[in-house]
SEGU-174122 format. One record per residue (C-alpha): x, y, z. Coordinates in Angstrom, 3 decimals, padded with zeros to 6 digits. Each point is the difference from the previous one (the first is absolute). Layout:
BEGIN
<<X, Y, Z>>
...
***
This chain:
BEGIN
<<-045.558, -019.643, 015.112>>
<<002.983, 002.250, -000.726>>
<<001.554, 000.871, -003.369>>
<<003.647, -000.208, -000.949>>
<<000.131, 003.797, -000.368>>
<<-001.331, 000.509, 003.515>>
<<002.449, -002.613, 001.323>>
<<002.886, 001.979, -001.549>>
<<-001.065, 003.128, 001.879>>
<<-000.482, -001.933, 003.239>>
<<003.521, -001.407, -000.382>>
<<001.420, 003.519, -000.307>>
<<-001.965, 001.104, 003.059>>
<<001.375, -002.962, 001.961>>
<<003.502, 001.186, -000.942>>
<<-000.867, 003.504, 001.302>>
<<000.356, 001.588, -003.433>>
<<-001.019, 003.662, 000.077>>
<<000.889, 001.267, -003.504>>
<<000.084, -001.484, -003.509>>
<<001.288, 001.641, -003.199>>
<<-001.389, -000.948, -003.377>>
<<-001.737, 000.524, -003.303>>
<<-003.320, -001.648, -000.916>>
<<-001.147, -002.203, -002.853>>
<<-002.763, -002.474, -000.709>>
<<001.941, -003.062, 001.147>>
<<000.626, 001.419, 003.484>>
<<-003.368, 001.742, 000.508>>
<<-001.606, -002.652, 002.259>>
<<002.875, 000.402, 002.481>>
<<000.008, 003.801, -000.266>>
<<-003.714, 000.118, 000.702>>
<<000.486, -001.679, 003.382>>
<<003.162, 002.042, 000.636>>
<<-002.078, 003.163, -000.510>>
<<-002.439, -001.174, 002.693>>
<<002.790, -000.734, 002.484>>
<<001.993, 002.276, 002.317>>
<<003.125, -000.409, -002.150>>
<<000.952, 003.271, -001.710>>
<<000.316, -000.397, -003.764>>
<<002.402, 002.311, -001.843>>
<<-000.589, 000.364, -003.740>>
<<003.313, 000.416, -001.798>>
<<000.279, 001.303, -003.557>>
<<002.114, -002.863, -001.363>>
<<000.450, -003.497, 001.377>>
<<003.793, 000.107, 000.335>>
<<-000.497, 002.836, 002.457>>
<<-002.311, -002.181, 002.092>>
<<002.966, -002.271, 000.703>>
<<002.323, 002.963, 000.690>>
<<-002.526, 001.629, 002.352>>
<<-000.485, -003.322, 001.774>>
<<003.797, -000.232, 000.247>>
<<000.309, 003.462, 001.554>>
<<-002.802, -000.889, 002.396>>
<<001.718, -003.273, 000.960>>
<<003.377, 001.626, 000.559>>
<<-001.475, 002.750, 002.172>>
<<-002.486, -002.118, 001.966>>
<<001.899, -003.266, 000.364>>
<<-003.097, -001.855, -001.227>>
<<-000.472, -001.624, -003.422>>
<<-001.350, 002.298, -002.701>>
<<-003.065, -001.027, -002.026>>
<<-000.309, 000.716, -003.725>>
<<-002.901, -000.978, -002.257>>
<<-000.485, -000.226, -003.765>>
<<-002.301, -001.618, -002.504>>
<<000.928, -002.731, -002.485>>
<<002.101, 000.398, -003.139>>
<<001.637, 003.431, -000.387>>
<<-000.985, 001.016, 003.525>>
<<001.941, -002.940, 001.401>>
<<002.958, 000.352, -002.373>>
<<000.290, 003.697, 000.868>>
<<000.657, -001.086, 003.587>>
<<003.061, -002.041, -000.971>>
<<002.612, 002.785, 000.145>>
<<-001.276, 001.067, 003.419>>
<<000.025, -003.590, 001.231>>
<<003.540, -000.510, -001.340>>
<<001.109, 003.244, 001.678>>
<<-001.319, -001.265, 003.335>>
<<001.579, -003.418, -000.540>>
<<003.474, 001.423, -000.606>>
<<-000.226, 002.141, 003.150>>
<<-001.657, -002.732, 002.124>>
<<-003.214, 001.924, 000.693>>
<<-003.028, -002.023, 001.212>>
<<-002.934, 000.408, -002.392>>
<<-003.212, -001.905, -000.633>>
<<-000.998, 000.487, -003.647>>
<<-003.615, -000.993, -000.698>>
<<-001.052, -000.324, -003.631>>
<<-003.245, -000.925, -001.675>>
<<000.012, -002.679, -002.679>>
<<-002.356, -001.169, -002.735>>
<<-002.425, -002.856, 000.678>>
<<001.724, -003.273, 000.844>>
<<-001.458, -001.873, -002.987>>
<<001.422, 002.642, -002.344>>
<<003.597, -000.221, 001.237>>
<<002.455, -000.789, -002.775>>
<<-002.344, 001.047, -002.798>>
<<001.422, 003.516, -000.505>>
<<-003.314, 001.652, 000.767>>
<<-000.468, 003.731, 000.583>>
<<002.407, 001.335, 002.650>>
<<001.513, -003.361, 000.856>>
<<003.643, -000.137, 001.041>>
<<001.950, -002.697, 001.820>>
<<000.974, 002.349, 002.791>>
<<001.164, -002.714, 002.408>>
<<002.377, -001.267, -002.684>>
<<001.122, 003.497, -000.988>>
<<000.753, 000.957, 003.625>>
<<001.772, -003.236, 000.906>>
<<003.493, 001.577, 000.051>>
<<-001.184, 003.002, 002.044>>
<<-002.050, -001.509, 002.827>>
<<000.771, -002.120, 003.035>>
<<-003.033, -002.053, -000.955>>
<<-003.122, 000.288, -002.139>>
<<-003.461, -001.598, 000.085>>
<<-002.614, -000.619, -002.679>>
<<-003.132, -000.675, 002.059>>
<<-002.275, -002.739, -001.349>>
<<-002.385, -000.473, 002.916>>
<<-001.506, 002.641, 002.299>>
<<000.378, -002.425, 002.913>>
<<003.800, 000.342, -000.362>>
<<-000.003, 003.795, 000.376>>
<<000.385, 000.185, 003.824>>
<<003.007, -002.338, -000.053>>
<<001.548, 001.745, -002.995>>
<<-000.322, 003.482, 001.524>>
<<001.398, -001.190, 003.322>>
<<002.954, -001.620, -001.787>>
<<000.540, 003.066, -002.192>>
<<000.319, 002.373, 002.964>>
<<002.269, -002.473, 001.791>>
<<002.297, -000.411, -003.019>>
<<000.104, 003.735, -000.777>>
<<000.980, 001.031, 003.519>>
<<002.280, -002.784, 001.248>>
<<003.538, -000.945, -000.932>>
<<001.162, 002.422, -002.640>>
<<-003.129, 002.106, -000.672>>
<<-001.408, 000.346, -003.484>>
<<-003.087, 000.121, -002.207>>
<<-002.565, -002.797, -000.316>>
<<-002.568, -000.083, -002.819>>
<<-003.570, -001.349, 000.338>>
<<-001.829, -000.339, -003.348>>
<<-003.752, -000.626, 000.386>>
<<-002.269, -000.853, -002.973>>
<<-003.284, 001.900, -000.019>>
<<-002.059, -003.188, 000.343>>
<<001.927, -000.908, 003.174>>
<<-000.771, 003.461, 001.380>>
<<-003.709, -000.554, -000.707>>
<<-000.257, -003.610, 001.169>>
<<-001.304, -000.675, 003.513>>
<<000.900, -002.314, 002.855>>
<<-001.898, -000.650, 003.191>>
<<002.355, 001.344, 002.632>>
<<003.068, 002.219, 000.373>>
<<002.702, -001.078, 002.442>>
<<003.320, 001.827, 000.006>>
<<002.927, -002.195, 001.101>>
<<001.656, 000.999, 003.274>>
<<003.347, -001.525, -000.929>>
<<001.709, -001.097, -003.164>>
<<002.680, -002.566, -000.722>>
<<001.519, -000.236, -003.451>>
<<002.075, -003.073, -000.797>>
<<003.436, 001.038, -001.214>>
<<-000.317, 003.608, 001.159>>
<<001.618, 000.391, 003.404>>
<<002.153, 003.164, 000.011>>
<<002.848, -000.128, 002.481>>
<<-000.040, 002.944, 002.403>>
<<002.533, -000.908, 002.705>>
<<003.634, 000.131, -001.065>>
<<002.135, -003.098, 000.553>>
<<001.733, 000.314, 003.392>>
<<003.344, -001.337, -001.266>>
<<000.033, 002.431, -002.942>>
<<-000.789, 002.901, 002.303>>
<<002.846, -001.088, 002.269>>
<<002.375, -000.115, -003.004>>
<<-001.120, 003.446, -001.099>>
<<000.517, 001.510, 003.455>>
<<003.475, -001.530, 000.150>>
<<000.844, 001.443, -003.434>>
<<-001.279, 003.428, 001.086>>
<<002.092, -000.128, 003.178>>
<<003.149, -000.818, -001.970>>
<<-000.576, 002.481, -002.819>>
<<002.133, 003.113, -000.202>>
<<-002.004, 001.927, -002.601>>
<<-003.664, -001.117, 000.167>>
<<-002.948, 001.610, -001.799>>
<<-003.765, -000.567, 000.336>>
<<-001.977, 000.198, -003.258>>
<<-003.653, 000.831, 000.633>>
<<-002.295, -001.220, -002.788>>
<<-003.703, 000.107, -000.711>>
<<-000.562, -003.191, 001.973>>
<<000.616, 001.936, 003.227>>
<<-002.871, 002.335, -000.900>>
<<-002.309, -002.860, -001.007>>
<<000.567, -001.949, 003.205>>
<<-000.554, 003.054, 002.192>>
<<003.496, -000.408, 001.407>>
<<000.966, 003.670, 000.240>>
<<000.281, -000.076, 003.801>>
<<002.013, -003.243, -000.078>>
<<002.450, 001.282, -002.627>>
<<000.508, 003.248, 001.908>>
<<000.688, -002.004, 003.170>>
<<002.439, -002.295, -001.818>>
<<001.876, 002.952, -001.507>>
<<000.125, 001.807, 003.337>>
<<001.111, -003.017, 002.046>>
<<002.580, -001.145, -002.529>>
<<001.284, 003.461, -000.973>>
<<000.098, -001.116, -003.650>>
<<-000.508, 002.692, -002.702>>
<<-003.086, -000.371, -002.193>>
<<-000.612, 000.484, -003.699>>
<<-003.268, -000.665, -001.806>>
<<-001.279, -001.073, -003.369>>
<<-002.607, 002.239, -001.603>>
<<-002.791, -002.195, 001.388>>
<<001.512, 000.193, 003.484>>
<<-000.093, 003.807, 000.150>>
<<-001.845, 001.297, 003.056>>
<<000.852, -002.756, 002.458>>
<<002.945, 001.985, 001.347>>
<<-000.552, 003.779, 000.260>>
<<002.344, 001.551, -002.524>>
<<001.456, 002.408, 002.537>>
<<001.065, -002.857, 002.307>>
<<003.723, 000.089, 000.756>>
<<000.827, -003.482, -001.267>>
<<-002.319, 000.045, -003.026>>
<<002.216, 000.423, -003.044>>
<<-002.620, 000.197, -002.758>>
<<-001.316, -001.986, -002.940>>
<<002.213, -002.448, -001.869>>
<<-000.125, -000.915, -003.651>>
<<000.260, 001.351, -003.510>>
<<-001.612, 003.276, 001.060>>
<<001.012, -000.181, 003.638>>
<<002.141, 002.235, 002.189>>
<<003.676, -000.233, -000.816>>
<<001.036, -000.280, 003.654>>
<<-002.469, -002.866, 000.623>>
<<001.267, -001.933, -003.017>>
<<003.599, 000.589, 001.043>>
<<-000.632, -001.222, 003.555>>
<<-001.722, -003.136, -001.273>>
<<002.828, -000.733, -002.436>>
<<002.515, 000.152, 002.869>>
<<-002.024, -002.098, 002.468>>
<<001.278, -003.394, 001.086>>
<<-003.466, -001.135, 001.173>>
<<-003.398, 000.920, -001.463>>
<<-003.267, -000.785, 001.769>>
<<-002.652, -000.009, -002.727>>
<<-003.441, 000.512, 001.538>>
<<-002.834, -000.721, -002.414>>
<<001.806, 001.178, -003.129>>
<<000.022, -001.846, -003.311>>
<<003.266, 001.732, -001.017>>
<<-001.172, 000.757, -003.517>>
<<002.156, 001.637, -002.656>>
<<-001.045, 003.511, 001.026>>
<<001.102, -000.619, 003.601>>
<<003.311, -001.771, -000.617>>
<<001.491, 000.050, -003.489>>
<<002.533, -002.789, 000.597>>
<<-001.354, -002.213, 002.822>>
<<002.517, -002.818, -000.625>>
<<002.920, 002.383, 000.518>>
<<-001.512, 001.266, 003.263>>
<<-000.543, -003.560, 001.267>>
<<003.633, -000.880, -000.790>>
<<001.235, 002.737, 002.356>>
<<-002.588, -000.146, 002.788>>
<<-001.860, -002.585, 002.052>>
<<-003.693, 000.190, -000.884>>
<<-002.732, -000.618, 002.569>>
<<-003.272, -000.088, -001.926>>
<<-003.328, 000.086, 001.884>>
<<-003.208, -000.466, -001.985>>
<<-003.334, -001.732, 000.467>>
<<000.125, -001.170, -003.620>>
<<002.650, -002.714, -000.389>>
<<-000.023, 000.536, -003.775>>
<<001.533, 003.465, 000.449>>
<<002.919, -001.125, 002.143>>
<<003.055, -000.504, -002.158>>
<<-001.884, 000.798, -003.222>>
<<002.012, 003.101, -000.860>>
<<002.795, -000.087, 002.584>>
<<001.705, -002.912, 001.725>>
<<-001.306, -000.398, 003.540>>
<<002.641, -001.394, 002.361>>
<<-002.438, -000.047, 002.934>>
<<-003.591, -000.333, -001.274>>
<<-002.855, 000.498, 002.481>>
<<-003.551, -000.770, -001.126>>
<<-002.588, 001.640, 002.216>>
<<-002.088, 003.015, 000.873>>
<<002.442, 002.905, 000.190>>
<<-001.838, 001.473, 002.973>>
<<000.555, -003.164, 002.046>>
<<003.576, -000.525, -001.177>>
<<001.004, 003.607, 000.717>>
<<-001.624, -000.240, 003.416>>
<<002.342, -002.918, 000.713>>
<<002.937, 001.964, -001.381>>
<<-000.697, 003.135, 002.038>>
<<-000.315, -001.983, 003.239>>
<<003.216, -002.003, -000.460>>
<<002.337, 002.161, -002.088>>
<<003.099, 001.620, 001.472>>
<<001.355, 003.372, -001.030>>
<<003.441, -000.886, -001.286>>
<<000.195, 002.423, -002.931>>
<<003.367, 001.736, -000.149>>
<<000.068, 003.750, 000.582>>
<<002.256, 000.286, -003.024>>
<<-002.694, -001.450, -002.307>>
<<-002.662, 002.281, 001.432>>
<<002.256, 003.015, -000.438>>
<<000.764, -001.052, -003.578>>
<<-003.645, -000.278, -001.100>>
<<-000.953, 003.203, 001.819>>
<<002.821, 001.790, -001.806>>
<<-001.376, -001.274, -003.305>>
<<-003.443, 001.264, 001.049>>
<<001.350, 003.424, 000.995>>
<<001.843, 000.294, -003.304>>
<<-003.156, -000.698, -002.006>>
<<-001.397, 003.193, -001.534>>
<<-003.588, -000.245, -001.298>>
<<-000.313, 000.998, -003.642>>
<<-002.134, 002.838, -001.250>>
<<000.262, 003.735, 000.685>>
<<-002.947, 002.371, -000.552>>
<<000.293, 002.660, -002.693>>
<<-003.020, 002.267, 000.332>>
<<000.921, 001.915, -003.158>>
<<-000.266, -003.017, -002.335>>
<<-003.792, -000.105, -000.320>>
<<000.000, -003.577, 001.327>>
<<000.105, -001.660, 003.380>>
<<002.947, -002.165, 001.017>>
<<-001.868, -003.189, 001.028>>
<<002.546, -001.676, 002.286>>
<<000.492, 002.984, 002.296>>
<<-003.737, 000.755, -000.113>>
<<-000.840, -003.519, 001.199>>
<<002.415, 000.455, 002.914>>
<<-001.772, 003.245, 000.917>>
<<-003.394, -001.635, -000.480>>
<<000.799, -002.884, 002.333>>
<<000.880, 002.494, 002.742>>
<<-003.521, 001.458, -000.286>>
<<-001.778, -003.348, 000.223>>
<<-001.428, -001.599, 003.115>>
<<002.243, -002.670, 001.511>>
<<-002.432, -002.848, -000.754>>
<<-000.783, 001.112, -003.553>>
<<-000.356, -002.561, -002.794>>
<<001.835, 000.723, -003.246>>
<<-000.801, -001.854, -003.208>>
<<002.508, 000.391, -002.814>>
<<-000.505, -001.050, -003.583>>
<<002.587, -001.559, -002.304>>
<<002.690, 001.911, -001.839>>
<<002.123, 002.941, 001.066>>
<<-002.599, 001.132, 002.561>>
<<000.343, -003.364, 001.771>>
<<003.751, 000.387, 000.440>>
<<-000.225, 003.677, 000.927>>
<<-002.484, -000.985, 002.710>>
<<001.861, -003.088, 001.228>>
<<003.299, 001.877, 000.333>>
<<-001.275, 003.277, 001.416>>
<<-003.252, -000.437, 001.912>>
<<000.694, -000.434, 003.707>>
<<-002.421, -002.679, 001.172>>
<<-000.211, 000.277, 003.800>>
<<-002.909, -001.920, 001.536>>
<<-001.928, -000.320, -003.257>>
<<000.029, -002.272, -003.010>>
<<001.410, 000.008, -003.539>>
<<-002.023, -001.838, -002.658>>
<<001.216, -000.631, -003.525>>
<<000.037, -002.741, -002.609>>
<<003.446, -001.385, 000.699>>
<<-000.175, -003.412, -001.649>>
<<-001.973, 000.392, -003.228>>
<<000.610, 003.745, -000.356>>
<<-003.554, 000.826, -001.062>>
<<-000.608, 003.526, -001.234>>
<<-003.345, 001.389, 001.117>>
<<000.215, -001.717, 003.399>>
<<000.439, 002.955, 002.361>>
<<-003.294, 001.866, -000.489>>
<<-002.371, -002.966, 000.523>>
<<002.217, -001.359, 002.791>>
<<-000.277, 003.369, 001.758>>
<<-003.795, -000.180, -000.286>>
<<-000.027, -003.454, 001.601>>
<<002.405, 001.099, 002.736>>
<<-002.090, 003.068, 000.860>>
<<-003.201, -002.036, 000.165>>
<<001.780, -002.388, 002.386>>
<<001.497, 002.822, 002.092>>
<<-002.275, 003.058, -000.430>>
<<001.653, 001.983, 002.805>>
<<003.567, -000.270, -001.317>>
<<001.635, 002.225, -002.585>>
<<000.284, -001.803, -003.332>>
<<002.142, 001.504, -002.737>>
<<000.443, -001.341, -003.528>>
<<003.007, 000.979, -002.128>>
<<-000.091, -000.908, -003.681>>
<<001.359, 001.092, -003.336>>
<<-002.116, 001.446, -002.776>>
<<000.235, -003.313, -001.847>>
<<-001.097, -002.202, 002.876>>
<<-002.679, 002.490, 001.088>>
<<-001.664, -000.300, -003.402>>
<<-000.162, -003.771, 000.397>>
<<-002.248, 000.381, 003.050>>
<<-001.553, 003.466, -000.141>>
<<-003.443, -001.504, -000.650>>
<<000.040, -000.759, 003.740>>
<<-000.468, 003.708, 000.681>>
<<-003.686, -000.871, -000.412>>
<<000.355, -002.612, 002.755>>
<<001.637, 002.612, 002.222>>
<<-002.824, 002.460, -000.599>>
<<-002.817, -002.551, 000.353>>
<<001.328, -001.267, 003.333>>
<<001.455, 003.257, 001.394>>
<<003.454, -001.544, 000.311>>
<<002.228, 002.699, 001.453>>
<<003.364, -000.886, -001.516>>
<<002.682, 002.382, -001.208>>
<<001.538, -000.545, -003.435>>
<<003.247, 001.399, -001.370>>
<<000.518, -000.298, -003.745>>
<<003.599, 000.463, -001.140>>
<<-000.471, 001.367, -003.512>>
<<003.070, -000.162, -002.198>>
<<-001.948, -000.876, -003.195>>
<<002.132, -003.109, -000.332>>
<<000.121, -003.605, 001.088>>
<<003.047, 001.087, 001.932>>
<<001.733, -003.214, 000.996>>
<<-000.295, -001.541, -003.474>>
<<001.158, 003.295, -001.541>>
<<003.032, -000.139, 002.276>>
<<000.819, -003.524, -001.235>>
<<-000.420, 001.151, -003.608>>
<<002.314, 002.934, 000.711>>
<<002.749, -002.203, 001.430>>
<<-000.230, -003.105, -002.195>>
<<-001.994, 000.716, -003.154>>
<<001.599, 003.165, -001.351>>
<<-002.728, 002.315, 001.314>>
<<-002.546, -001.521, -002.374>>
<<-003.107, 000.684, 002.074>>
<<-002.382, -002.588, -001.389>>
<<-003.478, 000.237, 001.559>>
<<001.087, 001.944, 003.084>>
<<-001.193, 003.564, -000.779>>
<<-003.397, 000.718, 001.593>>
<<-000.775, 002.873, -002.352>>
<<-003.741, -000.573, 000.235>>
<<-000.224, 000.624, 003.737>>
<<-003.177, 001.738, 001.165>>
<<-000.084, 003.049, 002.241>>
<<-000.038, -001.947, 003.275>>
<<-001.311, 002.953, 002.003>>
<<-003.001, 000.393, -002.312>>
<<-000.481, -003.768, 000.014>>
<<-000.163, 000.072, 003.783>>
<<-002.557, 002.772, -000.150>>
<<-002.151, -002.170, -002.264>>
<<-000.135, -002.510, 002.863>>
<<-000.688, 002.808, 002.510>>
<<003.305, -000.741, 001.740>>
<<002.079, 002.954, 001.179>>
<<003.357, 000.301, -001.724>>
<<002.962, 002.287, -000.595>>
<<003.129, 000.233, -002.162>>
<<003.477, 000.556, 001.453>>
<<002.976, 001.196, -002.052>>
<<002.578, 000.467, 002.776>>
<<000.900, -001.669, 003.283>>
<<-001.045, 003.071, 001.992>>
<<-003.388, -000.004, -001.715>>
<<-000.355, -003.792, 000.337>>
<<000.726, 000.093, 003.732>>
<<-002.616, 002.708, 000.605>>
<<-002.591, -001.883, -002.050>>
<<000.887, -003.279, 001.722>>
<<-000.706, 001.619, 003.359>>
<<-003.390, 001.147, -001.311>>
<<-000.660, -003.481, -001.405>>
<<000.829, -001.770, 003.262>>
<<-002.200, 002.371, 002.002>>
<<-002.980, -000.598, -002.285>>
<<-002.703, -002.422, 001.143>>
<<-000.806, -000.903, -003.595>>
<<001.911, -001.796, -002.777>>
<<002.617, 002.160, -001.678>>
<<002.205, -000.376, -003.076>>
<<003.312, 001.860, -000.121>>
<<001.549, 000.019, -003.465>>
<<003.754, 000.606, 000.072>>
<<001.780, 001.096, -003.149>>
<<003.268, -001.963, -000.228>>
<<002.902, 000.397, -002.421>>
<<-000.025, -003.073, -002.303>>
<<003.777, -000.311, 000.381>>
<<-000.144, -000.396, 003.803>>
<<001.789, -003.295, 000.744>>
<<-001.432, -002.882, 002.012>>
<<002.840, 000.169, 002.532>>
***
């Protein structure tokens, strides 16, 4: 005989799961007991939302689905923001929650919450398990759904009585077939032919690299397509890192906070090849106007995204990696030298903002991040939080062979620190750096205990301007400088706080000082927190 809880662990082992992030509670204890006895490493977080963020960082770094665990009621509901964050950025997660006894469902008993109903808008699919015999099929389906098509989170809610109940034999399915779920991976040959013809006839083409290129592992294919076609490349925030930023034909990030030269080049293009980009409001402020002037080729594995925000004249549903492979093999380099010269002139004319002033008592964050990126290893992973620090990082950190993780869709403050923990656990031999503001750091600083408990050697930079900087900037421009709820006057001494967690730290008040301390931080084989004093009036761009 084998219990439901043991079956759950065996399912994870069959999926080659190595790490799970979570927080315990009575309703999930049967499962955790068997997890403890297994070879799967369990990471205790300090708040359930961070379990989802750490699983997300792990998934993005490893390419495998992240596992997060919580108990029923508030444990499960605390996961929701992390699940929604992963959903918006198409990150494959398996969220496992405990639930009250089956016969008590719907009676509002202690720590009961309809988590499958609550998460419905933020998951690819969710399961409320009613029979332990269904667990092998459900887990197999969950991993398949989370990792195929457009990736995303799947929730499995298991009542405690189902975890305790026993069946005679465990058999894990070798294959799965779900009626109505057959993601298309190969692009339609006729649409690809139309796209190649449009590219050949275009005079001012641009490639837009979105997060879908990262998710599909299509970096090599996009680089080959760009090289063979000679077409300049811009990226959305989620597409940062696919093209090394010092590449000749990489023009920068587009959007509300993007590089001026990249936005200008895109606005003048007569053909735009959108690769795995949803074209949200932060990426393109007036998508209808762009589509009126340019032919749009939109490639995405999710048909619901094509044409949702911008008219797609040539839609291609399929795995971007496979479609771009077709493109790179068949495309001709017909881009005019005049267009290339034009966009390169725009790039040469672009002057990065931010000049150090070592006499001000503050660091200048944009120039410091440029200096910092030059010190980092080429395959380093950078996690950036939400707010001014996110834009400073996205615009100024030169991602070469590494990765850039941030919450691009939901914009979740407190994401970067737990995501960095997950990324470092997935890739222990790579540099992992987290950049956050003093506001976002305080949303996740309880995870310093997780860092210490598990010896997670990440580096953390806290940009301390004692403000919620981006909101303050909006209040300055639009609301008559009425700074409602944006002054962080109760900030702790972050250096002393770090010492309380036995984590080495330092405070920098100038760029020269920050660069010296950053070098020390990067050479350390232990976690390190560098607090950077920033002028609260430093602009986002």
